[in-house]
N, C-alpha and C positions, 0 to 999 in steps of 0.2 A: 466488389461494388465500385463502380466508376465513381470518380471523383464528382463529376457533374450532379450525379443522383444525390450523393452524400451532401454536396453543398445545398442542393434545394431542400433536403429535408432539415438541415440544420438552420437554414434561413427561414424555413416555414416555423420551426419551433420558436426561434428568436421572436420573430414578428408575433406570434400568438401570446408569448410570455410578456413581451414588452407591452402589448396592449393591455393585458390584464394587471400587470404591475403598474402601468401609468394610471390607469383608473384608481387603483388603490392610493397611490402616492399623492394624486391630486386631491383625492377626498380628505386625505390626512392634512394637507396643506390648506384647503379651503376651510375646514373646520377650525384649524389652528389660527388662521387669520381672524376668523369670526370671533373665535375666543379672545385673542389679542384685543380686537376692537373693543370688546366689552368688559375687558379685565380692568380693575382699579388702577389708575395710573401710579398710584403710590406703592403698589406691590411690585418693585423692580425685580425681585428674584423670579417671580411668576412669568413677568414680561421677558426677562432674559431666557428662561426656559423655552416659552414658546418661540422666541426668535431662533433658537437652536433647532426646534422641530421644523419651522417654516424653512430655514436655510438648508437643513438636511433634505427636505422634500424636493426643494430646488435642484440639489445636486443630484438626487435620484432621477428627476426628470431629464437633467442634462445627460446622464449616463445612458438612459433609455433611448434618447435621440441618437448617441452614438452607436448604440447596438442596432437600431433600426437601420442606420446608414450602413453598417457592417453587413447586415443581412441582405441589403440590396447590392452590395459589393460582391457577396457570395453568388448571386443570381445573375452575375455578368455572363451572357449567353453568346458564345462565338458565332453561333447561327445568325445573330442579328447584326453581326458587324457589317461596317460600310465604310467607304473612304471618308476620311475626316481631316481637314485642315487644321494643323494645330495652331496656326497663327490667328485664324477666326475664333477657335475656341478660347484662346488665350485673350483676345480683345473682349470677348463677351465676359469673361471672368473679371477681367480688369475693370470692366463697367460696373459689375456688381460690387466690387470693393473700392470703389472710387472714393467713397467717404472715409473709409478706413485708412486708404494710402495717403490721402490728403492730411488726415488728422495726425499722421505719423511722420509727415514730411518725407514720405518714401518716393524713391525713383526706381522705376522698373524700365530696364532696357532689354531689347531681344532683337535679334537679327533675323534672317530668313529661317522659318520653320517649315517642316515637311508635312506632307500629306501622309497620314497613316491609316491602317485600317483598325477599326475598333468600334467601340460604343461611344458616342460623342458625349452623352450625358456623364458616363463614368469617368472619361478622360478629363472632363471639366471639373469633375470632382477632385481628381489627383491635383491638378493645377491650383485649384482653390485652396485645398489643405496645405500645399507646400507654400504657397503665397502668405497664406494667414500665419504659418509657422514662423516665416520670415519676420514678420510683423510683432508677433508676440515675443518671439525669442532674440529680441534685438538688444544692441549694446548702447552706449551712450551717444554714438553718432547717428544722424538719420539713416534709416535702412536704405541701402543700395542693393537691388536684386537684378541679377542679370540670368537670362534664360538662352540657352544655346542648343544647337542640334548639330551632330555629325553623322555621317554614315560609317557604320563599323559592323564587319562581319555580317553583310546582308541585312542588318537592322538599322533602325535609328536609335542613336544614343543622345537623350535629352538630358539637360542638368539645370537645376535651378540653384543659383549661387547667391549667397548672402555676405554681407559684411559684419554679422553679429559676432557674438563671443565664440563660436564654435561649439563642437561637442567633443568631450574627451574620448580619447581612443577606446576606453574600456567600454563606452556605451553606444558605440557607432552600429552594433548589431542589436543590442537589446532595446534600442528606442522604437524598433518596430514590432516589439511584443505588446499584447494587449495591456492596457492599463499603466504603461511605463510613462511616468512624467518627470521630465528633467527638472522642473521647477516646482516640484511638490503637488500635493493634491488639489491645490486651487488653480492650477493651469489648464483645466479642461477635463474631458472625460478620459483621455489617455488612449484614443482609439484612431486617432487621425492617421498616423503612419501605418497602422495595422490596416485600415481601409485602403490606403494606397497600395500596400503590398498585395491585398487581395485582389484589387483591380488589375495592377500590372501583370500579376502572374497569370490572371485568366485572360490576358491578352497574349500570352506567350512570351512575356519578357521578364525581366528582373529589377529590382530597385535596391539601392544601397546609399549609404552616406559616407562622404568624406569630409574631413576637416584638416586642412593642411596647417603647418605650424605658425604661419604668418596671420592665422585667425580666419574667421568665417566658417561657413559650412556649405556644402554642395550636396544636394540630393539627385541622383543620377538614376534614370531608368531607361530601359530599352522597349521599343515597340517595333512590330512588323510595319514595313512600308505598305503602301496601297498597290493593288495588283497590276495596275497599269503603269507603274513607276518604272523609270528606267533603270537598268541594271547598274550596280555599283561601278564607277569608273566610266560610265558612258558620259558624252559630252552634253 
């Protein structure tokens, strides 16, 4: 069975399962919130237990959102690829993240970025996830994020670097596995980098993480250039 067919089947299964599970989780949350509203204020034990149920329902909803995004990543279709300017996609993502970036005191710098071949929506998703990760996993200093691109072996090598605490060498590969969270269960659904890997691989590239001894982390990924692009080494 070809991977594309297998991916479509998995994606369809995930979407259907998420739809049914979301309905059940939201029913539990809604009725728990109603129960909490009507519960006696003096019954602290009951209120605490209802709070646990509501919080658990929210966590399930967050996980289902991640699974839906992962299912969409699996459906990335090379037949629909088109030339996409990474600088334009990045500016769009930065506009969406403007409030979060300002709240964190973050600075994002980037140079000339290439035109690549791919799905613009999915590529924006990769940039969004990597930038959000840099904001979440930051150190005491304001985040400083740099985005670069160089031509390498007939592809473009892009990197998103930050000045955060970095990633221990033992986790540089495992962080791309589903549900891996460096900061414990409260740090998200644990699917962001898994989604990035699925998207990049379906574009014919690969993604990996680096963390130099001096600190910070770099998430590097390769993408094919646009068809009309000049050959490597051309002026």
